C-alpha positions, 0 to 999 in steps of 0.5 A, a space after each residue: 462436120 465431117 464428109 458424109 459417112 455411110 452406116 458402116 463409117 457411123 457404127 465403126 469403133 463407136 458405142 451409141 447411148 442416149 443421154 438422160 435428158 433425152 426422150 424416148 423413141 417418138 417415131 410413129 406411123 408417118 415416119 416410119 412409113 417414110 423410112 421404109 419407102 425411102 429405103 425401098 424405092 432408092 435406086 441401086 446406083 443412087 445414095 440417100 442423104 439420112 440427116 445430121 448426127 450430132 455426138 458427144 464423146 462420153 465422159 470418162 467419169 460417166 463411161 468408167 461406170 458402164 460395167 458391161 462395156 468396161 472390156 469394150 472401151 479400150 477399143 471402142 469410143 462411146 458417144 451420146 447422141 445429142 441429135 439423131 437418136 430417132 434415126 439411129 434407133 430405126 436403123 437398129 431396129 430395121 437391122 435387127 428385124 433383117 437378121 431375124 428374117 433372114 435367120 428364120 427363113 427355111 433356107 437358113 435352117 440349121 445353118 451357122 451365123 457364120 455361114 449365112 450372109 447379108 451382102 458381103 457380111 456373114 450374119 454374125 458380123 452383121 450382129 456384131 457390127 451394128 447390134 450387139 458384141 458378146 465378150 469373148 473370154 466368159 461369153 456372159 456380158 453382152 455390149 449394145 452398139 446402140 442403146 439408152 442410159 441404164 436409167 432409161 425406162 426404154 433401156 431394158 425393153 430395147 435389149 429384151 423385147 427388141 434384141 430378144 436378150 432373154 427377159 429378166 421378168 416384168 418390164 416397164 412399159 410406156 408410150 415410148 416403149 409402145 413405139 419401139 415395139 410398133 416399129 419392130 412389128 412394122 418392119 417385121 411385117 413389111 420385110 417378110 411381105 417383101 421376102 415372099 414377093 422378092 425372094 429371100 435374096 432380095 434382103 441383101 440389097 436392102 441391107 446394103 443400101 441401108 448400110 452403104 448408101 444412107 449417108 449422114 452428116 456427123 457432127 461431133 461437139 466438143 467440150 466447149 459446146 454447151 450440149 444442152 443448148 444444142 439438143 434445144 436448138 438442133 432440127 430434129 427430122 420427124 417429131 418436134 420435141 415437146 415442151 416437157 422434153 425441152 424442160 427436162 433438158 433445161 434443168 439438167 443443164 441448169 445443175 451444171 452452171 452452179 459453181 462447186 462453191 455454190 453447189 457441191 458435185 454430189 448434190 448436183 448428182 443427186 438433183 439430176 437423178 432426181 430429175 431422171 427419175 421424175 421424168 421417168 415417172 411422169 412418161 410412165 403416168 403419161 403412157 400407162 394407157 398404151 392406146 391413149 397416151 396423155 399429151 406431155 404439155 398438157 400436163 406441164 401446162 396444167 401444173 404451170 397452172 397449179 404451180 405458179 401465179 396464173 396469167 393468160 395471153 396466149 396458150 403457149 406463155 407457160 412454156 415462154 414463162 418456164 424456159 425464158 424466165 423461171 429456169 432460164 440460164 441467167 436466172 442462176 445468176 444474181 439479178 440487176 434491177 432492169 427497167 423497160 419504163 421508157 419502151 414505148 408499147 406496141 400491140 400486135 394485131 391478131 386474130 389468134 384463137 389462142 388469145 383469151 381475155 379475162 372475164 373483166 376485158 383485161 390481161 394479167 401482166 406477165 412482168 411489171 415495168 421494173 423487175 428484180 429477181 432473186 438468184 435461182 437456187 438448186 433447192 427450187 429446181 428440186 421443189 419443182 421437180 418433186 411437184 411434178 413427180 407427185 402430181 403425175 400420178 394424179 394427172 393419170 387418175 384424173 383422165 383414168 379413174 377407173 384404173 387408178 389406185 389413188 381414189 376410192 370407189 365413189 371418187 373414181 365414179 364421180 371422176 368418171 362422171 366429170 370426164 363424160 360431162 366434159 371436164 374443160 378448164 377444172 383439171 389444174 384444180 383437181 390434180 390440186 384437189 388430190 394432191 392436198 387431200 387423202 384418198 377417202 376425205 369426204 371433201 374430195 368427193 364433196 368438191 367433185 360433186 359440186 364441179 360436176 354440178 357446175 359443169 353440167 348447169 352452166 355449160 350443158 344447160 345454160 349454155 355459157 362460153 367455154 371460157 366462163 370464169 376459167 381465170 378464177 378456177 385456174 387462180 383457186 388450183 394455185 390457192 388450194 396448192 399452196 394452202 396451209 388451210 385446205 379445209 377452209 380453202 375447199 369451203 371457199 372453193 365450193 362457195 365459189 362454185 354455188 355463187 357462180 351459178 346465181 345468174 342461172 337462177 331467177 329472182 324466186 330462186 327458180 332455175 332459170 329455164 330460158 337459156 336452155 329453151 333458147 338453146 333447144 328452140 334452135 334445135 327444133 327449128 325447121 326440120 329440126 331434131 329437137 332434144 335428139 340433137 342435144 349434144 349432152 343428151 347421152 350424158 343425161 340419159 345415162 345419168 337417168 338410167 343410173 338412177 334407176 339402177 339405183 333402186 333396181 339392181 345391176 347396171 343394164 348397160 354401160 357408157 360404151 353404149 352411148 359412144 359407139 357413134 361419133 355423134 353419140 346418137 346411134 343407141 338413142 331411140 325414137 319410140 314415136 318414130 321418125 317415119 311412122 307408117 303404120 295405122 298405129 301410129 297414124 291413128 294415134 298422131 292424126 289430130 296433130 300438125 305436121 309441126 306438132 308431130 315433130 315437136 313430139 318426135 323430138 320431145 325428150 320423153 319420147 327418146 330412149 337409150 337402147 341397150 345392146 340386146 335390143 335390136 336397134 332395127 325396131 325404128 318403125 314398129 308399133 310400139 307394142 311390137 317395140 315393147 315385146 319379144 319376138 319369137 319364131 314359131 319354134 319360140 326361139 327369140 328373134 330380137 329383144 323389146 323393151 321388156 328385156 332391155 334397160 331400166 329406162 326400157 323397162 319404165 317405158 314398157 310399164 308406162 305403155 303397159 297398155 301397149 298405148 304410146 301416145 302424146 300424154 305418155 310422151 308428156 308424162 315421160 318428159 315431166 318424169 325426166 325433168 323431175 329427175 333433173 330438178 333432183 339430180 342437179 338441185 334445181 327448181 325448174 317452176 311449174 308444169 307450164 314452164 317445163 312443158 314450154 321446156 319440152 315444147 309440148 305446151 299445145 297439149 295443154 292449150 288445145 288438147 286435140 287428143 282428149 283422155 276420151 278419145 284415148 280411153 277409146 283407142 285403149 278399147 280398141 284391139 292393138 294393130 
């Protein structure tokens, strides 16, 4: 460990590269703001301790392959950055932004870089010292002071998008390249604002603070130190390494432990390249949707569930198993029989929410009392890596089916439904399904349909606990993944899904509505909103709209109509309004108690999804006004009505074609919707009395204060 060094000292006569076992650039908003504030708020007479940089000299057999840098290696020493890449990346991007800001300033137009100064350095010296050196003889080759190894997806992005080298064409973009881009945009904007406030001269002060008074501890790892172990244990300021990043490092490390007699060097290099290619593919898939990148560790855990024998004690068991057991350094060597029989069992008292019991109340054991394991082979590492790579694209497909090329149109539609109904613990099983079947295989669609039905009935209607039967379907993910008879296995899984729904049925085969009714009863409690408060109402109503669309044509609205509000309710309309004030509503509901009116308002048949073309300000309007288009004196449409809305709105308009919306119409539509529920999810919900009880409208049959004669009388009156 040397004394504290300035950034100028750190970059002097050195080239830095991010090695292949490290992740990409992970700093986000929080870390960027902290870096900027540290720099700008630093007093002119003080220094700032920036942290530790751990580096290791690049072996000659590696650096000798760096064609663009060979000419420079006679005078510069190449280093891998073991710890501190986030800080060095940030510094490099920031300096590039400083250079661009100074160069583009109006006061420096048409002035050579040799004549523009940042502090005591010319702009050309700043570029040469910290960013890039151009080979002087032919001026073709550019050697960057900081960058990634060439097989890293961020390698070209940094050169061409951040350092502005002329782009060779299409660049691979991932979540990490998005972070690089965000950092540049952040610094460019804030430097510009700083110049506006303080003048271009203030840039020199920032440059001097960064290069002279941001101080680092530089730790050079020698050949006798396990660099891979160092990478795992060193403290990275900013963002904790993900389990996926740690695992990549570990797998590469394990390849170095085999003797040349066990595994030849060319085989090790092949496996190492395969690991790098795999992680590149994984990060490409996880980051394909740049606005919603997928979580590293969620993918790794789901793959663990599918690949290894599932056991559940705590949420982080998977990484402990992978790093401490299966892929531990000791697993490369022969194993001795180890007994733990004489160790007294101690159970720690905890209420950790991550601990989940199996359905029978027991734990699966991770290890037996006596264990003896075979040596981990290089092929086992290779097979595991290949499995991760092939799974990554299907993991993406499960989250973003509409943009995946791995699914048919029908598979995309069904996968989209499963995501909307909240997929829960089925992702490992679905990933195994995609891996073991071909695109368009009818068994794919059959199982996806069965899973969606199981989720809706079990969790959305019968309100089972979220982990109900989770262990079974985690285990079935591996059963399917390792199956040699996929067709038979899929048949068994479908049968198990059906069998696991028998508790939701009465002895006569009817759906046991009591579970859902008990749940809805709570929603109808004092001042309750009834079905309007059912969190899955949007999903149900959207599915009904989709059913109507099949017979009527083009979609009237998209799922996004239902998710414009955090509670997913903003697009749901009470036809009979929550606060009725007009004579129209008061007249038609005057015979009912306040509680009965509240039940009518919150009953399923009174709730309607509004399309974007219908003004939500309808709210308390009379039904005829809600139904019809409103125009001004010149015939210009002020707002649309149900007759111009979704298929559900059109259906309501047809039900109320005589401009009447009464309790009987609410009842009629509620029964229509429950009939759809029976058909869509293959249920028998019993006779009308059971359905009316679920709709909380039994009082309409028990004592119909609003008789048919009275309704007919109303129909004869002119609309209010």
